[in-house]
N, C-alpha and C positions, 0 to 999 in steps of 0.2 A: 504494500500500500504506500510506503514511503515515510518520510520524516514527519513526525507530528510537531505542531507548534507548541512552544512553551510560553506560558504567561505567568507572571508573578503577582500575587496580591500585594497591597501596600504593606501588610504585616510581614510577608515573606521577604520583601525587599529590605525592610527594617531589620529583620533577623540576619540577613546577609551582611548588612552594614556593620553589625556587631560581632562578626566572626573574623578571626585572623585571616590575613590575605591569602596565605598558602592553603589554609583549610577551605576558605571560600572558593578558591580556584578548583580544588578537588571536588567540592560539592557541585559546582557549576559543570565541571567536566562529566560527572556522573549523571547529572540531569540531562545534559546533551546526549550522552550515550543512551539514556532511557528513551528520549524522544526519537532517536534514530532506530531503536530496536523495539519500540513499544508493541508492535504487532507480534513480536516473538516472545514477550514476557507475559506472565500471568500476574495481574495486579493483586496485591495482598490487601484484602479489605480490613477495615477497622470496625469495631463494634460499639455498642452502647451509645454514648452521646456523640461518638465519632462515626456513626453509621452513615454511609454514603461517601465516606472518604477512604483513601487508600494510603499505604505507607511504602516508602522506598528508602533503602539504606545507603548511606555513604559513610563507610567506616563506623565511628561511634555516633554518627548523626542520623537523625530521622527526618524525612521529608514527608509532609502530609499534603496530599493532592487529591483532586478529582479530575475526571476527564469527560470529554464530550466526543464520542466516536463519530457522530455525524459531521463534525467540523474538524476532526483530527486535532483536538486541542487538549493540552494538559495544563491545568491551572494549579500552581503551587500555592498553598495557603500558609504553611508554617514550616520552619526549619529550626531544629533545636537538638541539643544533646539527647541521646536515647533515654536517659534517666529523668529528663525534665519535660519532654515534648507533650506528653499526654496529661499533664497536671494543670 
């Protein structure tokens, strides 16, 4: 199908601004990889109050996103350390 488009919420952009430059680069690289290969991966759904969202891992960081398959759009909502992201 091809590359999906990545969009970032204001909260996700703020999260990225608060992350060290080298780690931020790693997270962005992983997200770009995800967009390029999204048709080949199985999204990992979240539950409870996070129902409707999915998670993606970048080392010790978690990315919370949702997607719109009709527009090939992945929207990143939150980026944080694994131990803090769901709190």
